[in-house]
N, C-alpha and C positions, 0 to 999 in steps of 0.2 A: 261633247268632247269624248274622244275615244280613250278608254283606260285599258291598258294591257294587264290582264290578270295572270299572275304566276302562281301555279298550284304546286305546293310542296308534296312530293310523293314520299311519304314516310317509309314506304317499303324499300326504297332505295337508299335512304339516309340512315345507314347502319350506325354511323357515329352518334347521331342524336339519340337513337334507341339505347345504345350502350351508356351514353351520358345520363339519360333519364333514369336508367336502371341504377347506375352508380349514385345518382342524386338521391333516389329513394332509399338506398342502402345507407347512405351517409345521414339522411334525416332520421332513420331508425336508430343509427349509432348515437346520434345526439340525444335522442329521447330515451335511450336505454337506461336500465336501473343503475348501471355503472356510473352514469353522469347525472344522476338525479340531483346532486348537490352542486353541480358545476354550472356557472354562467359563462357564456361565450360572447365575445364582441363580433365574431365572424359568423358567417352563415354556411350551411351545408353546400350551397352553390359555389361560394368562394373557395371552399376546400376542394371541390371537384375541379373547378377551373384552374387551380394552382398545381394540380397533379399532372404528371406526364402519362403517356400511354403505357410505357414500359415500367409497370409498378413492381417493386420488389416486395417480398413477403415479410422479411425481418422476423422469422419464426421465434428465435430465442428471446429477442427483446419483447415481443408480444407475450410469450409465455411468462417471462419474468414480471412484466407489468401486471398481468392478471393475477398471478400467484401472490405477488407482494401485496397488492391492494386487498385481495380476499383475506390474506393472513392478518394484515393490520386491522381490517374491519372486524375480524373475529376477536382480536385482542381488545378492541374498543368495546365490543358488546360484553365481553367477559371482565372488563375493567382490569386487564392485564397489560403487560408491556414487553417489548423486546429490548433488552439491554445489549449493546454491541459497542464496537469501536472502529477506528480507522487503521487497518494494517498498513505496513510500510513497504510491502513487497508482495509479489504473487505467492511466495511461500507462506507469508503471514496470512494471506487471504485463505489459502487452502487449509492451514491449521485451524483457523478460526471456525471454518465450516465443519471441519472434522470434530471440533469440540462442541458442536451443537448450535452455534450462532446462525440464525436464519438469514438476517439482513445485515450487510456490511455497509460501512460508511466510507466513502472515498473523498477525502478532503483536500481542499486547495492549500491548507496550511502545510500538510506533508509534501505536497507537490512543490510548493515554494522552497521548503527546507531542503528538498532533494536536489533541486537544480537540474540542469541537463547540459548537453554538449553546447547549447547556445545561450544558457542562462545561468548566472551565478546563484548558488543557494542563498536564501535570504528569508526575511520575515514575510508574513502572510499579507501581501499587498496586491495580490491578483495581477502581478506584473509579468506573468508567464504567457506564452502563446496560447491562443484559443484552443488548440488541439492537444495540449499537454495532459490535462486531466482525462479526456477521452482515451488517449493512448495508454495512460497508466491503467485505466479501467480495462482496456482491451487485453493487456497482459494478465490481469487478474482473471478475466473471463476465460482466456485461453487455458490458463493453468487449471482452473476449476473444471472446465469441460474435459480436459485431458484426464484429470483424476476420475471423472465420471466414466470415461472409456476404460481406464485401467481397472476401476472397481467392478464394472460389469464383466470384463474379461475374467477377473479373479473369481467372482461369484458364480460364474458359469462352471467353474471347476470344483466348486464346493458340493458337498452332499446336502440334501434337504435339511438334515439336522444341523449342519454347520451354518447354513443360511439362516435357519430359524434362530440360532444363538448369536448371530452376527447381524444386527440391524443394518440395513443399507443407509449410507450417508447421502443426503440430498444435495449433491453438487450442482445439479442442473434442474431448472435454469438458474444461473447465478442471480441472486437478489442483491442489488447494489444501489444505494442512493448516492449519487455523485454531486460534487460541488460545482454549481454553475456560476458561483460568485455573483457579480453584478450583471452577468450576461456578456461581459467584455465589449460593450458598445451598444449599438442600436439594434433595430429589429432584425437586420440581416445577420448580425453577429450571433444573436440568439438563435436564429433559424439554423445557421451552420453548426452552432454548438450542439443543439438538440439532435441534429442529423448525425453528427459525429458520435454522439453517445449511442444512438440507435444502431448505427453501423458497427459500433463496438459491442453490440448485443446487450446494451443496458437500456432498461425501460423506465427510467426515472430521472429527475433532476431537482435540485433546489436552487432557488434564486433569491437574492437579498435586495434590500432597498437602499444600500449605500451608493454613493455617487462614484461612477467609474473614474479612475484617475486619482481619486482621493481615498479609495477603499483601504481600510486597515483591518487587521484581525479584530474579531468581535470583542476581544478583551483588551484592546489598546484604546487610547484616548482620542479625542478630537474627531469623532465620526461625523461625516456629513451625509445627510440623506438626500434622496431625490424626492420629488413630490409623490403623493399617493397615486395620482393618475399615471405617472411614469412607471411606478412599481406595478400597477395593474396591467399596464401595457406590456411589461416584460413577461408577466405570468401568462397573459393571453397569447402573446407571441409564441411562447413555449408550447402552449396547448394547441395552437394553430398548426405548428410544425408536426407535433405528434399526430394530429388528425390527418394531415396530408400524408404522412407515412403509414397511417392505419394502425398505429400503436396506441393503446389506452394508457399512456404514460402516467406515472405517479408524479405529480407536481407538488413540491413543498415550497411554501412561501416563508421566507425568513425576514423578520423585521429587527433592525438594530436600533429602533426608536427609543427603547427604554433608556439607553445610556448615550444617545447621540447628543451633540452640542450645537449642530447647525444644519441648515437645509439650503439647497442651492436655488430655490425659487419659492415664490408665494403665489404661484399660478393656481393652485388647487385650494378651494375654500375649506376643504376638510383639514388642511394643515394650519389654517389661520389661528385657531384658538391656542395653538402651542408656540406661536412666534412671539418673541420678546420685542418690545418697543420702548423707546425713550420717552419719558414723561416730562422731561425738563426742556422747555423750548429754547433755552439759552445754551444748550450743550453744542459743542462742535462735533461734526461727524467723526466717528471713531477712526475711520480709514485715514482721514487727514492728520489726526493726532499721531497715529502710528507711524505714518510716513515722515512726519515732521521730526520725530525723535531720531529715526534712522538717518535722515539727512543731516541732522545736527552733528552726529558722530562723523559722518562723511566730511563735512566742512571743517571739522577740527583736525583733519589730516589723516583719518583712518579710511583710506580709499577702498579698502577691501569690504567695508560696511557700506554697501551700495544698493540694497534691496529696493530703495525708493525709485531707482532708475527703471524698474519694471513697470511702473505706473506713471501717469502724468496728471498732476493737478495744478491749478493756477497758483501764482505767487500770492494772490489774495487769500486763497485757501490755506497756504502755508503760514501766512502772517496771522490769520485768525487762530490757527492751531497753536502757534507759538504764544500768542496772547493768552489763550486759555491755559496753557501749561504754566505760564508766569502767574496768572491769576490764582491758580490752584496750588501755587508754591511747589510745583514739580520741577521747575527749571534747576534748582540746586541739586535735586537727585540726579538729574542728567549730568550736571557738571561734576558731581562726585564720581560717577562712573567714568567719565572722560579723564578726570584727574588720576584715577587708579591706573588706567591703561598707560597714561603718560608717565607716571612714576615707574611702572615696571619697565617701560621702554628706556627711560633714563638710566635705570639700574643696569640694563643690558649694555648701554653705551659706556657707562662707567666701568663695567667689568672688562670690556674690551680694552679700554685705555690702560687699566691697571695691569692687565696681562702683558701689554706691550712694554710698559715701564719695568715690570718685575722680571721680564724674560722667562716666563714660565714655559715649560715643555709644550711644544706645539700640539702634541696629542692630547695632553691634559686640558689645555686651553680650548681646543675644539670641542671636546666633550662637554665641558662646563658651559660654554657659550651656546652650543646646540641645544642643551637641555633647557637653558633659560629662554632661548628663542621659542621653543615649542611651548614652554610654560606661558609665555606672553600671549600666544595665539589662543591657548585654553582660557586664560583670564579674560581676554577680549570677548570671546564668545559667551562665556558665563556672565560677564558684566552686562553685556547688551541684553541678554535674555532676562536677567533679573530686573533691569530697568524697565523693559517693555512689560513684564508681568506686573510690576508695581503700578505702572501707569494704566494698564488695562483694568486692574482692580479699582483704582480710584475713579477712572472714567465710568465704569459700570455703576459705581455707587452714586456718583454725581448725576448720571443720566437718569437714575430712577427706573432701571429696567424692570418692566412688568409686562405680563400679557394684557391685552386690552380688557379682557373680562375682569382681571384683578384691579386694573387701574380704575375702571368704572365702579367696581365694588367698593374700593377705598373712598371714592368720591361720595358714594351713597352713604357709607358709614359716617363720614364727616357731616353730611347734611342731616342725617337722622339724629346725630348728636345735637344738632341745632334745631331739633323739633320738626324737621322737614319730613313729609310723608310721601311714599311712592306707591304706585299701583301694584308693584310686585316686591317681594322680599329680596334681600341680597342673595340668599341661597338660590331662590328661583331664577334670579337674573343670571347667576353663574351657570346654572343648568341649561338655560336658554342659550347663553353666549357660546358654549362649546359645541353647539349643534348648527351654527350658522356661519356665514362668511363674515369677514371684518366689516364689509360695507353694510350688511343687514344688522349687525350688532351695533354699529355706530348710529344707524337710523333709529333703532329702538332706544338707545341711550339718549339721543337728542329729543325723542318724543317724550322722555321723562324729564327734560330740561337739563340734561348733563351733556356739556360740550367741552371735553377736555383735550388738551394737547397729548397726542400719542403718535409716535412715528417709528415704523420698523425700518426705515431707510437709514436713519442716523447710526444705529449700531452695526451696520453691515461691515464685514471684514474687508481688508484690501482685496481678497479673492472674490468678493461679491456675495459671500454667504450670510444668511440671516441666522442670528442666534435663536435657539429654541429651548423649551423646557426639558424635553426628554421625559422620562418617568413612565410609570405604569399607565397613567391615563392616556398618554399619547400612544403607548404600545397597544392598549385596548382599542383605541380608535383605528390604528393601522390594521390590527388583527381583524376587526370587524369589516374593514373596507376590502381587504384582500381575500377574506375567507371564501366568498362565492367563486373565486377564480382558482382556488388551490384545493388539493386533496388533504393536505396537512398544513398547519400553521405553526411556526416556530418563533418564539420570542427569545432573542439573545439577551442574557442577563449577566451582571457583574459578580453575582454571588449566589450560593445555594440557599434558598429561602422558601421552604414549603408553604408557609402562610401566604407569602406574596405570589408564589406560583399558583396556588389555589385561587386567589382572588382574581388573577388574570384569566385563568381557565374558566372560572365561573362566569366572568363577564362575557367571554366568547360564547360559552354554551347557553347563556341566557337568550342569545339571539339565534345561534346556530347550534342546537343541542346535539347534533350528530357529527360535528366537526372534529376530526382527529387532530391531535397536537403532537409536536416533536419537541425534544429537549436536549440541549447540549450539557452533558455532565462534564463540564470542562476540566481538562488537565491544567488549564491556566489558573484554576482556583487552588489554593492551599487548603484542602479539606480539613486537615487537622487544626489549622489556625482558626477555623470557625467554631471550634468548641464542640464538635460532634463526638459522640461515643462511637465505638466500632459498630455497635448494634444499630445506631441511627444511620450511619453511612451505609451499612449493609441493606437496610430497609428503604433507603431513600428512593431508589428507582421504583420499587414496588408501590410506594405511596403515590408517586407520580402517575403510575398506571391507573390507580383508582380515580384520578382526576381527569383521565382521558388522554394523557401523554403516552402514546403507544410506541413511539420510536425514540428511544433514549440512548445516546451514544457519547463515547469519549473520543473526541475528534482525532487528536494526534497521539493517542496512547501507543500506537505501533512505532512511531518515530522515537518516542522516549524509551520504549522497551528495547528497541534495537541499540540505542545509544548506551543504555545501562548494560546490556549483555555484552556488547563489544568492549566497553570499558572494563568490565570485570574479567573478560577473557584475556585482554591485553595485560592487565595487572597480574593475573594468575600465571601467564607465561613468563613474565618478567621475574616473578617471585619463586615459581616452582618448576619452571621449564615445562616439559611435556606432561608432568604430573598435574599441572594446573589445568590443562585441557581435559585430561582423563577424569579428574575429580569434578570439574565444573560442568563439563559437557557430557562425556560418554556415560559416566555413572548416573548423572542426573537424568539422562534420556532413559536409561534402564529403569531407574527408580519410578519415573513417571509413566513407564510403559509407552513412551512416545513413539509414534510410527517412524519418526526420523532416525531412530536408532538403527533402522535397516535402510541405509541411504539409497541403495540402488532400487529397491522395491518402492520406496517412497516417491521417487521421481518417475516411476513407470517402467523399470527395467523388464519385468516379466511380459508386460504388454508389448514392449518393443521387440522382444524375442519372438513373441507370437506373430507379430506383424511380418517379421523377416521370414518366418517359416511359411506363412501364407503366401508371401511374395515369391519365395524360391522353391516351395514345395517340400515334401517330407525328406528329401535328400540332404537338406541343410544339416551340417555336422557341427556348426559352431554357434554358440549363444553367449550373450554378455553375462548371463546369470549362472552359466554352468562352469564346469571345469574348475579353474583356479580363482573364481570370484571371491574376493575377500569378505563378501557379506556373510559367508558361512561362519566366519569367526564371530560375528555379532549374534548369530543364532545359537551359538554354543552357550549352554547355561553356565553362568559363573556363580549363580546361587541356585538353591533347590527351587524348581519352578512350582507355580501354583497347581499345575496338573497333578503333582504328587498328592496335595490335599484333596483335589477333586477325586482321585482314585480312592483315597481313604473314605471319602464321603459316599462314594458308590457302595462301599461295604456297609457303611452306617445306614444308608437308605434301605439296602436289602435286608439287614437285620431287623430294623424297626418296622419295615413294611410287613415282614413275616409275622411280627408280633401284633400286627393290626393297629400300630400306633403312629404310622406315617403314611400319607397318601397324596403328597404334593409333588410327586414326580422327581426328576433328577435335580441335583443341587449343582450350582455353579459358584465359582470363587472369583472375587475381585480384590486385588491388592493395589492400592493407589495412595497418592498423597492425600492427606486429610483435606487440604485445599491447595490450590496451585502454588507451588513454591514452598510449601510447608515442610518442615523437618519431620513433622508427625505423619504417621502413616495410618491407613485403615485397612483391616482385613475384614471383608464382608462376605457373607454366605447368603445366596438367594435360592428360593425354590424355583420350580419350572415357570411359574407365572411372574418371575422377577420380583417377588415380594421378599424383602430382607428378613431373614429369620435369626441372624446372629452377626455381631460385629465386635472387633477389638480395635481400640485406638492406642497406638504405641509409637515409640521412638527408639532407635538403636544408636548407641554411642559407646565411647570408651572412657573409663575412669583414669585417674592420674597414674595408675599402675599399668595401664595398657590393657586391662581386662574389658572384654566386650559385655555390655549389659543391655537388657531389653527393658525399657521403661514403659509399663502398661498404665495408661491414663484412664481408660474406661473400657468396660466390656458389657455387652447386653445380649441376652438370648430371649426369643419369644417364649412366653411362659410355658406353653404346652410342650416345648422341647427341652426344658431344663431337666437336670438329673439323668441325661441320656448320653453324657460324655461328648456332646457336640462341641462345647466350649473347650473341653480338655483336648480334643483332637486339634482344634485351632491353635491352642498353646503349643502342642507337640510340633505342629508344622513350623511355627515361628522359631522355636528352639532349634529345629532341624535345619531351617533355612539360614539362620544367622549365626549358628554355633555360639550362642551366648553363654558366658560364664556365670552371669548373675541376672536375676530378674528383680526389678523394682516395681512395686505397685504404689502409685502416687495417689494420695487421698483415698485409701482403700475402702471399698464398699463391702457389704456382707458377701456379695458374689465373689469379690476378689479373695476374701478370707477363705471362702469355701473352696475356691480354686487352689489356693495355697495348700490347704489341708489335704485335698485329694491328690495333688501332685506329690506331697510328702508321703502320703499313703502308698502311692504307686512307686515310690523310690526315686522319682525324677528330681525332686528338690531335697537337698540335704537338711537344711535348717532355715529358719526364718528369724532374722534379727533386725532390730531397729532401735536407734536412740531417739527416734522421732515418731510419735503416734500417727503422723500423717504419711509415713512411708514404711512399707514392708520391703526389706531387702532379703533376697533368697539366693543361696548358692546352688547352682545346677549340678546334679550328679550326671555328668556327661556320659559315663559308661553305661549307666542304667537307661538313660534316654535313648542312646544309640541302639540298644537291644530291642526296645519297643519299635523303633523306626526301621529295624533291620529288614523285615520282610512283611509281606501282606498277611501271612498267617498270624504273626505276633500282633498285628494291628487288629485283625478280626477277633482274636481271643480277647484283646483288651476291650473292644466294643461290646462283646457279648457277656463280659464278666458282670455278674449281678451286683447291684448296689446293696449296701447294708445301711440300716438306719443309723444316723449319727447325731451327736451333740457336739457342736464345734466351739472350742475356746481358743482364742489366739491372744496371747499376752503381748505387751509391748516388746518383750525381750525374746520370746520364743513362741513359735506356732506349734502347739501340741496336738497330736492326734488323739481324738477322744471318741472314736467310733468303735463299734463292736464288729 
C-alpha cells in the first residue's frame, strides 16, 4: 500500500513557532512565584488557544495587580493590615487616596443604592447590569489618573526643597478591589465581567458563593448558596480570563456560608455534612404543607393569595398535607388567620353601609374607607406570614431536622446507653462524617448496625432549596475548599467577634499557612451595640491584621458619609441660610486644610491651563486660573497662617544652632484636626527628619459672654528642647492666630503650670484664676502679646532672652510668679 507522507516544514509555519513560544511563556507564568499558591483547572495550552492574535497590553491593570498583590503580601508577612472603605464617587476615591489609603473597595451595595438611568436605587441584590460596577470603577480610575497628571505637572514646577517637603501621593496605578457579586450568571458572564474590569484598568475582583437571582446583602437573611464546586468554577473562570488577558489579577473568594440558611443543590459531597434532613418518616414534605396552607386561604375567597399556582402538586399530596395539619392541630391556627381577615373585611363593608346611611361628607368617607382598605391589605399580608412562620416552626420540630452525622450520633448515644459498643466513639464518628459524602457516611453507619431514616428531600422549600446549618464549621470547609483558587479568602459574618474570627483564620492557616484573608468591617453592624469601648473599636482592625486579615474594609461607608453630609448641609441651609454652608463646609475645609478648599486646583485647573498653553503656544493670553478666578479669594489668609510660626522657628533654629544645642535641620509646622471631624486641633512641630519634637492639643470656642477662649488639653515637648521657649513660641502663635481673650488649661500638668508662669512673667497673661483645681483660666494681655508678635526683631529678642532659675507655685486661685 502506498502511503503519502506529508512533511511539516516548521520554517514556513511561523504561526506554530509563535504559538509554541507563547505556550512556553504561559507555562512559565503559571509556574512563577506569583502563583505558587494558586491551583488552576485550565492549562496553559487552553489559555493560548483562547487568545486572539491582536493582544492588548492592559498596562495599568497589570501594574495595579502586581503592586496590590505585593503590598498585601508585605502586610501579611508583617502581620499588618490595610483598613479602607468604599467611596461613593470619583471625588471620594481621590480624597481617600490623598489621605493615604492604598487600596479602595468598590462595592455592589453602593452601586445598587445609587441606581442609574436604567435601574432604580435599591437594596444590595446584584440586580444591576453586569457592566455597572466596572463603569463606576472606570470613573474612579479616570479621576485618580488625572490627579496623577495634575500632581506631576505641579511637582515639576516645585523647587527641590518643596518636593522634599511635599511627599508625592501614589495615585497611579489605582488599587481597587471591585465587587463581582455572584458573577452575574455563568462562565461567560464572569468572563465578560473580568474583561470589563481589566478594560477599566482594574486588576482585581471578588466573587461570592450566593446563588444568582437569590443574592442578598451579606447582612440580610435567607441567603442561598451554590455548591462548593460551582463556587470553585466561578473563581477559576475569573482566573482563566485574567490569564487570557495576561493580567495577574488579584482574586478574592467570599463565602456567605457562615450565616446562610439554604443551598440550591446537593451535588457536591463537600456540602453534604451541612445539609439538614428529616428524621421522622411520617412527616409530610414541607413544600406540600406550605402550598396547602396558601391554597386554603385562596379557597376561602382570598384570591390574591395565590402563590400555590406557581407550583403543581397532586390532589393526593394536598390531602396528605391537610391531614397532617389537622393531626398536628394546626388547622385551627389557619382558621384563626382566615377569620381575622374576614372580620376586617366585614368591618369595611359595615363602614361603607354606615357612611351611606349617615350621609357623611364624601371626602371624609373616602379617606376613612381608603385607610381601612389599605389596612386590610396589610393585615392580610401580616396574618399569612405569621401563620406560615408558625407552621414552618412546628414542621421543623416535628420533622426532627438534623444533619446525618448528628442523627447517627444520637442513635449511637441511645444504644450506648443500652450497653451497646461501637468500634469508634461518637466524637470520632462526627469527625469522620464531616469529611465524606452522605453515601459514604451512610455505608459506614450501616456497617456499625445503624440504619436510620433520614431524608434531605422532605425539608426542601417550594423553591427547591435544601436547608443547611451554616455556621463557622461550614465557613471553614468552604474557605479550605476555595483557598487554592483565590489570593484572598473572605468570610462574611453577622457580628464583630475577634475570638470567632481568630478561630476561623486559624482553621484556614492550619492547612494554608500563607493564605491572605479579607474582612468586612461592616457598617451594617451597630458597633456601639456590641459593647465595645472606643479603644477596642480603634484596635479591632489591627488585631485582625495579626491574624492574617490584610484587607479590611467598610463596604458602603462612602454612601453613608455622603448621606450624612448632604443631610447636614440641607439642614444648615434651612436653619442658617448661607451661613450654614460657610460654617459647615468652607470653614471646615480650611480647618482640615482640605485640598477641596481650593476647588479649581483640586479638579485640575492649573493642569488644564498648561495643556491649553502647550496646545496653542506661548501666545495664549487667557487662562482659567488667572485674571479674575475666584480661587484667589480662598488663598487669602483669614487666619494667621502656619508659615508665621515656621518663620519664628527659623529664628529659633538659628539661635540654638549657634549655641550648639540644636542640629536637626529646619523645622516644619502642622496644624490639623486631632482626628477626622474632631473639634479638637493639634499644633505639631517636626524636625527635618519628620520626627515630632513638640505638640499642643487644643480647642477654640466662645463662652456665654462671647469671649473667645483657647482650651489647651495637652502639650508635650521632647525633653532635650525644653526650657528653650519652643513651647512658648507655639503658644504665642495660637494666641496670634485665634486672637483669644482667655486661655483654659484642662487637667493642667506641671508643664501647663510652667507655661502659665512664664507667660505671666512675659506679660502675655494677666492672671490665673480657677474655682476648679482641674482647670486654670487665664486672661490674655492682648496689647503685650501683640507687641511680641509685632516684628521679627521682637521675636528674636524673646528667643535669645536668657532663662533664670525658678521655683514655681500656682495656687487654685492665683498663679504667682516665684522666679528670680
